Every structure is written in structure tokens, then in C-alpha cells.
MIKERO-293870 format. One line per 5 residues: number of its first residue (from 0); their letters; for each residue x, y, z of C-alpha. Coordinates in nm, 2 decimals. Layout:
<sites>
NUM) A) X,Y,Z  ...
</sites>
This chain:
<sites>
0) MRTEK) 0.86,-0.41,0.82  0.88,-0.33,0.45  0.54,-0.36,0.31  0.28,-0.25,0.57  -0.01,-0.36,0.37
5) KTKTS) -0.22,-0.67,0.37  -0.04,-1.00,0.32  -0.16,-1.32,0.17  -0.17,-1.46,0.52  -0.42,-1.20,0.64
10) QNRRR) -0.63,-1.25,0.33  -0.62,-1.63,0.39  -0.76,-1.58,0.74  -1.07,-1.44,0.59  -1.13,-1.72,0.35
15) TKPIT) -1.44,-1.93,0.39  -1.54,-2.26,0.22  -1.68,-2.17,-0.12  -2.02,-2.29,-0.23  -2.15,-2.33,-0.59
20) NMLQG) -2.24,-1.96,-0.66  -1.95,-1.82,-0.47  -1.61,-1.71,-0.61  -1.33,-1.63,-0.36  -1.10,-1.33,-0.43
25) LAIAP) -0.91,-1.07,-0.23  -1.09,-0.83,0.01  -0.97,-0.50,-0.12  -1.23,-0.23,-0.01  -1.48,-0.32,0.27
30) GIAIG) -1.85,-0.31,0.25  -2.14,-0.50,0.08  -2.27,-0.42,-0.27  -2.58,-0.58,-0.43  -2.68,-0.52,-0.79
35) PAFIA) -2.69,-0.62,-1.16  -2.35,-0.70,-1.32  -2.21,-0.47,-1.58  -1.95,-0.65,-1.78  -1.67,-0.40,-1.85
40) DIGTA) -1.44,-0.66,-2.01  -1.34,-0.59,-2.38  -1.18,-0.93,-2.41  -0.83,-1.00,-2.52  -0.83,-0.97,-2.90
45) PVPEY) -0.54,-1.14,-3.08  -0.26,-0.90,-3.17  -0.20,-0.91,-3.55  0.16,-0.99,-3.64  0.29,-0.95,-3.99
50) SIKAK) 0.60,-0.82,-4.17  0.61,-0.50,-4.37  0.84,-0.40,-4.66  1.11,-0.14,-4.61  0.92,0.12,-4.80
55) QVPDE) 0.61,0.07,-4.57  0.81,0.15,-4.25  0.77,0.53,-4.26  0.39,0.49,-4.30  0.37,0.24,-4.02
60) CKRFT) 0.57,0.47,-3.80  0.33,0.75,-3.88  0.03,0.53,-3.80  0.19,0.46,-3.45  0.26,0.83,-3.40
65) RCVAR) -0.11,0.91,-3.47  -0.21,0.64,-3.22  0.02,0.79,-2.96  -0.13,1.14,-3.02  -0.48,1.00,-2.99
70) SRRQI) -0.39,0.82,-2.66  -0.25,1.14,-2.52  -0.58,1.33,-2.61  -0.78,1.05,-2.43  -0.56,1.08,-2.12
75) ATLSK) -0.61,1.46,-2.12  -0.99,1.40,-2.14  -0.96,1.16,-1.85  -0.77,1.42,-1.65  -1.06,1.66,-1.69
80) KTASL) -1.31,1.40,-1.58  -1.13,1.35,-1.25  -1.24,1.70,-1.14  -1.56,1.54,-1.01  -1.38,1.29,-0.80
85) PTETR) -1.30,1.34,-0.42  -1.00,1.55,-0.37  -0.76,1.28,-0.25  -0.87,1.05,-0.53  -0.83,1.33,-0.79
90) DEMVN) -0.48,1.40,-0.68  -0.39,1.03,-0.71  -0.54,1.01,-1.06  -0.37,1.33,-1.18  -0.03,1.19,-1.07
95) LLDAH) -0.10,0.86,-1.24  -0.23,1.02,-1.56  0.07,1.25,-1.57  0.29,0.95,-1.55  0.10,0.80,-1.85
100) RQMLK) 0.14,1.12,-2.04  0.52,1.12,-1.98  0.54,0.76,-2.10  0.38,0.87,-2.42  0.64,1.13,-2.49
105) DSRLV) 0.99,1.04,-2.61  1.01,0.76,-2.36  1.17,0.42,-2.36  0.83,0.26,-2.45  0.77,0.49,-2.75
110) RGVQK) 1.13,0.47,-2.87  1.13,0.10,-2.83  0.82,0.05,-3.04  0.95,0.27,-3.32  1.29,0.09,-3.32
115) RIEKS) 1.11,-0.25,-3.35  0.90,-0.12,-3.64  1.22,0.01,-3.82  1.46,-0.28,-3.74  1.23,-0.58,-3.74
120) KTNAE) 1.00,-0.44,-4.02  0.70,-0.55,-3.83  0.35,-0.39,-3.78  0.28,-0.14,-3.50  0.05,-0.37,-3.31
125) SAVAA) 0.32,-0.64,-3.29  0.59,-0.39,-3.19  0.37,-0.25,-2.91  0.29,-0.59,-2.77  0.66,-0.71,-2.78
130) EVSEL) 0.79,-0.39,-2.62  0.53,-0.38,-2.35  0.59,-0.75,-2.27  0.96,-0.69,-2.23  0.92,-0.40,-2.00
135) VDKFH) 0.65,-0.57,-1.79  0.86,-0.88,-1.75  1.15,-0.67,-1.63  0.93,-0.53,-1.35  0.78,-0.86,-1.26
140) AMDDP) 1.12,-1.02,-1.24  1.19,-0.80,-0.93  0.93,-1.00,-0.74  0.80,-0.70,-0.55  0.42,-0.61,-0.53
145) YLAAR) 0.48,-0.24,-0.56  0.69,-0.28,-0.87  0.46,-0.53,-1.02  0.19,-0.26,-1.00  0.42,-0.03,-1.19
150) GAEIR) 0.45,-0.30,-1.45  0.08,-0.31,-1.47  0.07,0.06,-1.55  0.29,-0.01,-1.86  0.07,-0.30,-1.96
155) ELGNR) -0.24,-0.07,-1.93  -0.09,0.19,-2.15  0.00,-0.08,-2.40  -0.36,-0.20,-2.41  -0.47,0.16,-2.48
160) LLRNL) -0.23,0.18,-2.77  -0.35,-0.15,-2.90  -0.72,-0.04,-2.87  -0.64,0.28,-3.06  -0.46,0.10,-3.33
165) AAALH) -0.77,-0.12,-3.38  -1.01,0.17,-3.33  -1.19,-0.03,-3.05  -1.42,0.14,-2.79  -1.40,0.06,-2.42
170) PLEAG) -1.74,-0.04,-2.27  -1.70,0.20,-1.98  -1.68,0.50,-2.21  -2.06,0.44,-2.29  -2.14,0.48,-1.92
175) VPEGS) -2.27,0.24,-1.65  -2.64,0.20,-1.56  -2.71,0.33,-1.21  -2.69,0.07,-0.93  -2.46,-0.16,-1.13
180) IVVAA) -2.16,-0.36,-1.01  -1.87,-0.34,-1.26  -1.73,-0.68,-1.35  -1.40,-0.70,-1.55  -1.11,-0.94,-1.62
185) ELTPS) -0.89,-0.65,-1.49  -0.99,-0.30,-1.39  -0.72,-0.05,-1.47  -0.67,0.28,-1.30  -0.78,0.46,-1.62
190) DAALL) -1.09,0.24,-1.62  -1.15,0.34,-1.25  -1.13,0.71,-1.35  -1.44,0.65,-1.58  -1.65,0.52,-1.29
195) DPKAV) -1.93,0.74,-1.15  -1.94,0.65,-0.78  -2.31,0.78,-0.78  -2.40,0.51,-1.03  -2.16,0.22,-0.95
200) TGIAS) -2.22,0.03,-0.62  -1.93,-0.21,-0.63  -1.64,-0.36,-0.82  -1.52,-0.72,-0.90  -1.25,-0.84,-1.12
205) EAGGA) -1.04,-1.15,-1.20  -0.70,-0.98,-1.17  -0.55,-0.72,-0.94  -0.41,-0.70,-0.58  -0.40,-0.47,-0.28
210) EGHAA) -0.09,-0.29,-0.41  -0.23,-0.16,-0.74  -0.37,0.17,-0.83  -0.71,0.02,-0.91  -0.73,-0.10,-0.55
215) IMARA) -0.63,0.25,-0.42  -0.90,0.41,-0.64  -1.16,0.17,-0.52  -1.08,0.23,-0.15  -1.07,0.61,-0.22
220) LDLPT) -1.41,0.60,-0.39  -1.55,0.39,-0.10  -1.68,0.12,-0.33  -1.69,-0.24,-0.20  -1.43,-0.43,-0.41
225) VLGAE) -1.31,-0.78,-0.46  -1.02,-0.85,-0.69  -0.85,-1.17,-0.79  -1.17,-1.37,-0.83  -1.08,-1.64,-1.09
230) NLVDT) -1.31,-1.72,-1.38  -1.53,-1.43,-1.29  -1.60,-1.30,-1.64  -1.68,-1.64,-1.78  -1.91,-1.72,-1.49
235) VRPGV) -2.11,-1.39,-1.46  -2.38,-1.30,-1.72  -2.46,-0.94,-1.80  -2.74,-0.81,-1.58  -2.75,-1.10,-1.34
240) TIIVD) -2.77,-1.00,-0.97  -2.44,-1.04,-0.79  -2.32,-0.96,-0.44  -1.97,-0.82,-0.37  -1.86,-0.89,-0.02
245) GDQGL) -1.56,-0.66,0.03  -1.51,-0.78,0.38  -1.47,-1.15,0.31  -1.34,-1.12,-0.05  -1.64,-1.30,-0.19
250) VLIDP) -1.85,-1.27,-0.51  -2.19,-1.43,-0.49  -2.35,-1.49,-0.84  -2.73,-1.50,-0.88  -2.77,-1.53,-0.50
255) SKKQI) -3.08,-1.69,-0.34  -3.35,-1.48,-0.17  -3.21,-1.60,0.16  -2.86,-1.48,0.07  -2.98,-1.14,-0.04
260) SEYRA) -3.18,-1.10,0.28  -2.88,-1.19,0.49  -2.65,-0.95,0.31  -2.90,-0.66,0.32  -2.92,-0.71,0.70
265) RQRVQ) -2.54,-0.69,0.71  -2.56,-0.37,0.50  -2.79,-0.21,0.76  -2.56,-0.31,1.05  -2.26,-0.17,0.87
270) RQDTK) -2.43,0.16,0.80  -2.51,0.19,1.17  -2.16,0.09,1.27  -2.01,0.35,1.03  -2.21,0.62,1.18
275) RLAKL) -2.11,0.51,1.53  -1.74,0.50,1.45  -1.75,0.84,1.28  -1.85,0.99,1.61  -1.51,0.88,1.76
280) KRLPA) -1.30,1.11,1.55  -1.27,1.38,1.81  -1.26,1.15,2.11  -0.93,1.03,2.26  -0.80,0.68,2.22
285) RTQDD) -0.82,0.62,2.59  -0.87,0.29,2.77  -1.13,0.24,3.04  -0.86,0.28,3.30  -0.77,0.62,3.16
290) RDIAL) -0.45,0.54,2.97  -0.40,0.74,2.64  -0.28,0.56,2.33  -0.13,0.75,2.03  -0.28,0.65,1.69
295) HANLE) -0.09,0.74,1.38  -0.13,0.66,1.01  0.10,0.48,0.76  0.10,0.70,0.44  0.27,0.68,0.10
300) LPREI) 0.11,0.94,-0.12  0.00,1.30,-0.06  -0.36,1.22,-0.15  -0.38,1.01,0.17  -0.33,1.31,0.40
305) EGAKA) -0.70,1.42,0.42  -0.82,1.06,0.48  -0.57,1.03,0.77  -0.70,1.35,0.93  -1.06,1.26,0.87
310) NGAQG) -1.01,0.93,1.05  -0.85,1.10,1.35  -0.48,1.03,1.30  -0.26,1.21,1.55  0.03,1.21,1.31
315) IGLLR) 0.21,1.00,1.04  0.38,0.71,1.21  0.54,0.59,0.88  0.58,0.79,0.56  0.72,0.57,0.29
320) TEFMY) 0.94,0.76,0.05  0.98,0.51,-0.23  0.70,0.66,-0.43  0.93,0.95,-0.52  1.17,0.71,-0.70
325) MNRET) 0.91,0.51,-0.90  0.82,0.55,-1.27  1.12,0.76,-1.36  1.46,0.73,-1.53  1.64,0.97,-1.30
330) LPGED) 1.67,1.00,-0.92  1.48,1.28,-0.76  1.69,1.57,-0.64  1.70,1.74,-0.30  1.46,2.03,-0.40
335) EQFKM) 1.20,1.79,-0.55  1.21,1.57,-0.24  1.18,1.87,-0.01  0.88,2.00,-0.20  0.71,1.66,-0.17
340) LARFV) 0.79,1.62,0.20  0.67,1.98,0.26  0.32,1.87,0.13  0.30,1.61,0.40  0.44,1.83,0.68
345) RGMGN) 0.21,2.13,0.60  -0.08,1.90,0.53  -0.06,1.74,0.88  -0.03,2.08,1.06  0.12,2.04,1.40
350) RPVTV) 0.10,1.66,1.39  0.43,1.47,1.38  0.55,1.31,1.06  0.79,1.01,1.07  0.98,0.98,0.75
355) RTLDI) 1.15,0.65,0.65  1.46,0.67,0.45  1.46,0.49,0.12  1.36,0.12,0.16  1.46,-0.05,-0.16
360) GGDKM) 1.72,-0.29,-0.29  1.76,-0.66,-0.36  1.43,-0.76,-0.53  1.28,-0.42,-0.47  1.46,-0.19,-0.72
365) VMPLE) 1.39,0.14,-0.90  1.49,0.20,-1.25  1.75,0.47,-1.20  1.95,0.23,-0.98  1.90,-0.10,-1.16
370) NEIVP) 2.23,-0.07,-1.35  2.44,0.03,-1.05  2.33,-0.24,-0.80  2.33,-0.61,-0.89  2.08,-0.82,-0.68
375) GPNPA) 2.25,-1.09,-0.47  2.15,-1.46,-0.47  1.91,-1.41,-0.18  1.76,-1.06,-0.22  1.58,-1.07,0.12
380) LGLRA) 1.91,-1.10,0.28  2.11,-0.88,0.05  2.18,-0.51,-0.03  1.87,-0.32,0.07  1.72,-0.05,0.28
385) LRLSL) 1.97,0.12,0.51  2.25,-0.11,0.38  2.20,0.03,0.04  2.18,0.39,0.16  2.51,0.36,0.35
390) RTPEL) 2.67,0.19,0.05  2.56,0.49,-0.17  2.61,0.79,0.06  2.50,1.05,-0.21  2.16,0.87,-0.22
395) LDTQL) 2.12,0.90,0.16  2.26,1.26,0.19  2.01,1.39,-0.07  1.72,1.24,0.13  1.85,1.36,0.47
400) AAMLR) 1.90,1.71,0.33  1.54,1.72,0.21  1.42,1.59,0.54  1.62,1.85,0.74  1.48,2.13,0.53
405) ASALG) 1.12,2.00,0.57  1.18,1.99,0.95  1.18,2.37,0.96  0.81,2.35,0.86  0.68,2.12,1.13
410) SIRIL) 0.75,1.81,1.34  0.96,1.55,1.16  1.12,1.23,1.28  1.37,1.03,1.07  1.33,0.65,1.06
415) LPMAS) 1.60,0.40,0.95  1.48,0.07,0.80  1.67,-0.26,0.86  1.92,-0.11,1.11  2.08,-0.39,1.31
420) TPSDV) 2.38,-0.23,1.49  2.45,0.08,1.69  2.71,0.19,1.43  2.43,0.21,1.17  2.26,0.47,1.38
425) TTVRA) 2.57,0.67,1.47  2.69,0.67,1.11  2.36,0.82,0.99  2.37,1.07,1.28  2.72,1.18,1.16
430) HISRI) 2.57,1.23,0.81  2.29,1.44,0.95  2.52,1.66,1.16  2.75,1.72,0.85  2.45,1.81,0.63
435) ARRLK) 2.30,2.03,0.90  2.62,2.23,0.91  2.63,2.27,0.53  2.27,2.39,0.52  2.33,2.64,0.81
440) RKDVA) 2.63,2.78,0.62  2.39,2.85,0.33  2.13,3.01,0.56  1.88,2.73,0.49  1.63,2.69,0.77
445) IADPL) 1.62,2.36,0.96  1.48,2.25,1.29  1.67,2.32,1.61  1.72,2.08,1.77  1.76,1.84,1.49
450) PPLGV) 1.49,1.59,1.42  1.48,1.27,1.63  1.65,0.97,1.47  1.48,0.63,1.51  1.53,0.27,1.43
455) MIEVP) 1.30,0.02,1.28  1.30,-0.31,1.47  1.24,-0.55,1.19  1.52,-0.80,1.20  1.58,-1.03,1.50
460) AAALI) 1.92,-0.89,1.55  1.78,-0.55,1.62  1.53,-0.69,1.88  1.80,-0.89,2.05  2.03,-0.59,2.10
465) ADALA) 1.75,-0.34,2.15  1.90,-0.23,2.47  2.22,-0.12,2.28  2.02,0.04,2.00  1.82,0.24,2.26
470) QVADF) 2.13,0.41,2.37  2.19,0.57,2.03  1.84,0.60,1.89  1.57,0.85,1.98  1.28,0.62,1.92
475) FAIGT) 1.18,0.26,1.80  0.93,0.16,1.54  0.86,-0.21,1.53  0.79,-0.34,1.18  0.61,-0.67,1.26
480) NDLTM) 0.57,-0.78,0.90  0.93,-0.83,0.83  1.02,-0.91,1.19  0.78,-1.21,1.16  0.92,-1.31,0.82
485) YTLAI) 1.28,-1.30,0.93  1.22,-1.46,1.26  1.02,-1.76,1.12  1.23,-1.78,0.79  0.91,-1.76,0.59
490) DRSDE) 0.86,-1.57,0.26  0.50,-1.44,0.27  0.48,-1.43,-0.11  0.56,-1.81,-0.14  0.22,-1.98,-0.13
495) AVAHL) 0.39,-2.31,-0.03  0.48,-2.16,0.31  0.27,-1.85,0.35  0.03,-2.04,0.58  0.31,-2.07,0.83
500) YNPLH) 0.35,-1.70,0.85  0.21,-1.61,1.19  0.28,-1.29,1.40  0.14,-1.47,1.70  0.43,-1.71,1.71
505) PAVLR) 0.57,-1.69,2.06  0.92,-1.62,1.92  0.79,-1.30,1.75  0.60,-1.19,2.06  0.91,-1.23,2.28
510) LIKMA) 1.11,-1.02,2.04  0.85,-0.75,2.04  0.84,-0.76,2.42  1.22,-0.74,2.43  1.23,-0.43,2.20
515) TEAAL) 0.95,-0.26,2.39  1.11,-0.32,2.73  1.44,-0.18,2.61  1.27,0.13,2.48  1.07,0.19,2.80
520) HARIP) 1.38,0.14,3.01  1.57,0.39,2.80  1.26,0.62,2.81  1.23,0.65,2.44  0.90,0.62,2.24
525) VSVCG) 0.82,0.28,2.08  0.55,0.22,1.82  0.43,-0.07,1.61  0.37,0.00,1.24  0.32,-0.35,1.10
530) EIAGD) 0.00,-0.49,0.97  -0.11,-0.61,1.31  -0.12,-0.26,1.44  -0.43,-0.20,1.23  -0.61,-0.52,1.34
535) PEFTP) -0.83,-0.46,1.64  -0.80,-0.82,1.74  -0.42,-0.77,1.81  -0.47,-0.44,2.00  -0.50,-0.59,2.35
540) LLLGL) -0.19,-0.79,2.29  0.02,-0.50,2.17  -0.09,-0.27,2.45  -0.03,-0.55,2.70  0.33,-0.59,2.57
545) GVREL) 0.40,-0.22,2.65  0.33,-0.05,2.32  0.16,0.29,2.35  0.18,0.41,1.99  0.02,0.23,1.69
550) SMSSS) 0.05,0.33,1.33  -0.17,0.18,1.06  -0.37,0.25,0.74  -0.60,0.54,0.79  -0.92,0.33,0.74
555) ALPRV) -0.83,0.11,1.03  -0.80,0.39,1.28  -1.17,0.41,1.39  -1.20,0.05,1.47  -0.87,0.03,1.66
560) KDKIR) -0.98,0.34,1.86  -1.31,0.18,1.94  -1.13,-0.13,2.06  -0.91,0.08,2.29  -1.20,0.26,2.44
565) HMALS) -1.37,-0.06,2.53  -1.08,-0.23,2.71  -0.88,-0.18,3.02  -0.50,-0.16,2.99  -0.46,-0.36,3.31
570) DAQRL) -0.65,-0.66,3.16  -0.44,-0.63,2.85  -0.12,-0.65,3.05  -0.24,-0.96,3.23  -0.33,-1.11,2.90
575) ADHLK) 0.02,-1.04,2.75  0.20,-1.18,3.05  0.00,-1.50,3.00  0.05,-1.52,2.62  0.42,-1.46,2.61
580) IQGSP) 0.49,-1.78,2.81  0.29,-2.00,2.57  0.48,-2.24,2.36  0.26,-2.25,2.05  0.11,-1.99,1.82
585) EKVAD) -0.22,-2.20,1.82  -0.25,-2.16,2.20  -0.17,-1.79,2.17  -0.44,-1.75,1.90  -0.70,-1.93,2.11
590) LLSAF) -0.64,-1.73,2.43  -0.64,-1.40,2.24  -0.96,-1.49,2.06  -1.13,-1.58,2.39  -1.01,-1.25,2.54
595) NKAGN) -1.16,-1.05,2.25  -1.49,-1.24,2.25  -1.53,-1.17,2.62  -1.43,-0.81,2.57  -1.67,-0.76,2.28
600) KAGNK) -1.96,-0.89,2.48  -1.87,-0.65,2.77  -1.82,-0.36,2.52  -2.16,-0.43,2.36  -2.33,-0.42,2.69
605) AS) -2.15,-0.10,2.78  -2.25,0.06,2.45
</sites>
């Protein structure tokens, strides 16, 4: 399980047949928004390209330098405006804008533009466009959603530079009328920072995905959002009423009275449902036959901590550490990583924090390592995750040292991605013991006993020898996203085969059951931290297979808890016994759907 976020397959499950005034996009932030469209698109003006004489080069460089200075002042102003945002969103934007400020210092981007002006004797606009294009292409070539989002940040910064060179004003800087829905070709994070959540009711754009900062901002601001709706700007007129359906990923343009009435009714139901789910925060995730289930959150950034606690997370079931390595030219040191991990451990109080070691490599690379590691012919099967860490011990040791130091502050577990043999675990455990001895000699505080060491079950080999892994590991975390991908030999990002990606395939279910039984037999904890853990429709199946700990995005916690409280574990176990002997995913899906429908009716009566 590498990317525990929504895949194209899950988005495809929500798609409905479009009608004339509907555009289909991606469901990014849930909820319904109804209001007039405010077009926030400035259009894509042609970038002027012309040659300059040698004697004009100094003046052109000065013009670019003034543009950079103006851009830095604008970003400083944006940083001040974030003070009115929710705490977690403000932290996210401060980090992002800091990254933008760094990129406007003596960075590769700035140096590259200046060199192009000097060597090619071209105008500043042309140099900016060429340099940004080269950097963005480099990120996109890695074919990873997270890194593609980082490339989008460079493109955003390039657009700011081009606007300032042309002295153009962004529409959002003039403010948005209250009750409006912002419509754009692409909403950048800096654009999102200009939004007033008291005035804006929803967001829709042609570009963007679930991995980007704009999506993160929209979810943090609790604004119904649909991204990736093609031809949106050309179709919507300024001021026309539109509906943003953040649940189904739909944008309705100039809806009928009947459609407006239906969606307003859905809004009322959602408001009531939100109030009901909010009351579950302090209640246990306990089945009707009195079995407690642990619900944890998958986190990536410090700003997500408060949201996890607000939604009742009992801990962090998966902390991704890749964010510490992004958007930088040097690797983070031990002290820097310790300080960042300390924020999570202190922020979660006495709740456990499961930290995954670096999960990059192959097609998922970070800039400081790109010259040291050459991607193989098949990145998905190449040097990545734990394989990369064991190949570069200094990389692993720095992370482990920071984790051990953070363990003195609270409850930490260390999780190994893509482990497939017992020797993977014993080798890392030897690293931990050696580092622990070094830290103790220096009188550095660490936990005693040392933090538990766990294995991610995300390749079929790990599930098939789970009994052997359980003898050397302290816990399992089943990453169903990658386990499904590797089991079915399907690349979820390949639209030609993405429809075949199905975690309900009997082969996947049997591997999950195999890993779970091995963990239970060895009396070690086992969790699921893949996407299906946060889908209430899968909850009976996972509990029936023996899983007693689920980790998911924070926003999914209340609904999964609600599902647990309205079902009996004994019923779920009978369901799982029936499903795991089925021969087709279609049959599994039909039986699971029937179980959920019957349970929902019973639950509604009980409520």
C-alpha cells in the first residue's frame, strides 16, 4: 500500500451517466453547494518570445529580478492573510508558501531563468516559460501523483512570475461575492489562500486531482469541491446558477427547479447526518455484540493532527514520512526529522503513532536522490521502499535514529514498506539495535523497550509467508491498495486496465485472510490501512476476515465508526466465511452489497 488515497477506480465507482447540463469530474471534498458561478480563470495568455541584443541582457535580468521581488512580496502578503484560516489549514499554507519563497531565492528556477536570458539572449517571459516547462516535465516523467503535485507548484510559481512580468491582476484578488461558487481552469494553492470560506460555498475546476494542495485546502476549508471537470470554463457563464456535487463528482450547470429542489433536500439530510455523526466522537467503535475495534488515522502532514483527533482517531495507523524529503535539494538530517516526528508524537498525546520508513524509489523519486538511483525498466518492480533503504543504509539509519529519539516522547511503532522476507525484518532490527546503542552512549533518551517493528503486507509474497514474517515482526499492517495491484497485475494509473482493479477479487481476499490468520495465530496486532479501510461498505468484510484495527483518512472515521456500531461481528464473520469461497469478484460484490443494504435498513430502524 503505497498511496492510501482515492484511486481512479474508486472515483469510477461513483460515476453516473451524464446528462446535458452535467459535467463529470472527481469527487474531492464532500457536500453540496448551490450558487452563482464566479469565474476565477485569467485565461492562458500567449507568452511573448523575442530575442534581445547583448547590451539589453543586463536590463532584462534586472526586469526579472524586480519581478521576483514583487512575487516575494505578494507571497508575504498571502502568508499574512492565512491568519484567518483554520489552524490546520494555516499550517499547511505557511509550509507551502515558505516553499514558494525558497524557490524565489537563489534556487534552480531563478538561476535557470537568468542563465537562459544571458546565454540565449531571450526575453524574461520566454526564459521563465522554458525553465518552468523543463522542471515540470522532469517531475511528471516520474509518473507519481505526489510528485506531479510538486511539479504543479513550480508551474504555479511560474504563472505568478509571468503575471507579474505582464502586470496582470488575478480575479480573486478583487474578492468573491458572498454565496458564490468559484469556477476555474485550475485552482492553485495560492488561489485557494485568497478564498474566504464565509463567502465561497463551493469550488469547481477543470484541472487538479486528489493529491494536490488545492484539494487538501478545499477539504480543510470544508468546501464541496469537484476537480477535473473538462470544458468547465467554456461551458459556465459568469453568474449562472450551478450545483457542485462533491459526493458524486458532478457539476450541474443552470439546473432545473426540480434538480435544485432535489439537491436542497440532500443538503438538509447531510446537515442532519453531520450532526448525528459528530456525536459519535467520544463513543467507542463497538459492535452490537460488544467487540471493540480500533480506529486510527492515516496522516502525512502536521496540519492533519487536529482533524484526526477531532474525528475521534485513537492513534496514527500510518504516518507517511515522504513529505520531509519533497521540494528540497538536500536530504533532511536526523535533527530535522526528529523535530518533525516530535510534532506528531506530542500532538497525538498518549495515542500510538505508527511511522513508516521512507517509501520512495523507482517512479517515485525525490530530488536529492535522483542522481544516485537510476530507475529500472519496470519501476513498480524495481528499487523502491525498503529495498532502497537497505541499499542505502545511511538513508535508513538517519530515519531510524530520528524515530528512536521521538519514541522517548510517546508511543511509536516503526513500519517497513514492501518487506517480503524475514531477513528484511531482522536486518532492520539489527540496524535499530546498533543505533540504539549509539544513542545510549551519547545519553540520548529513547524508549525502553525499543519501539515495535512491523511489516506492511502489500506484496503477495509477504501474505503467502505471513506465518514466517509473524515470527520476526511485532505487528502487521495490510496495505490493500498495492496488495490488490500486485496480485492482479494491474496499474491503477493506466486507464486501459484501471476498471479491472478490484479489491473484492477473491484472490485478494484470500491473501488478506492468510495474513490476518497468521498474525492472530502469532498473537500480534494486524490492521488494514488501504483505501478500503475508510469505506464503510467494506467494514463488515474486513472485520469478518479477522481485522480489529482500521486506519484511514480522518474524514472517514465517523462513518466507519457508525457502521461498526450498527453491526454484529458474528454476522460479519459469517459473511466473510461465505465471501472468501466465492469464485468471482462480481459475486462477492453482490453479496456484500446485499448484506450492507439489509444492515442499513436494520440500523435505520434501530436509530
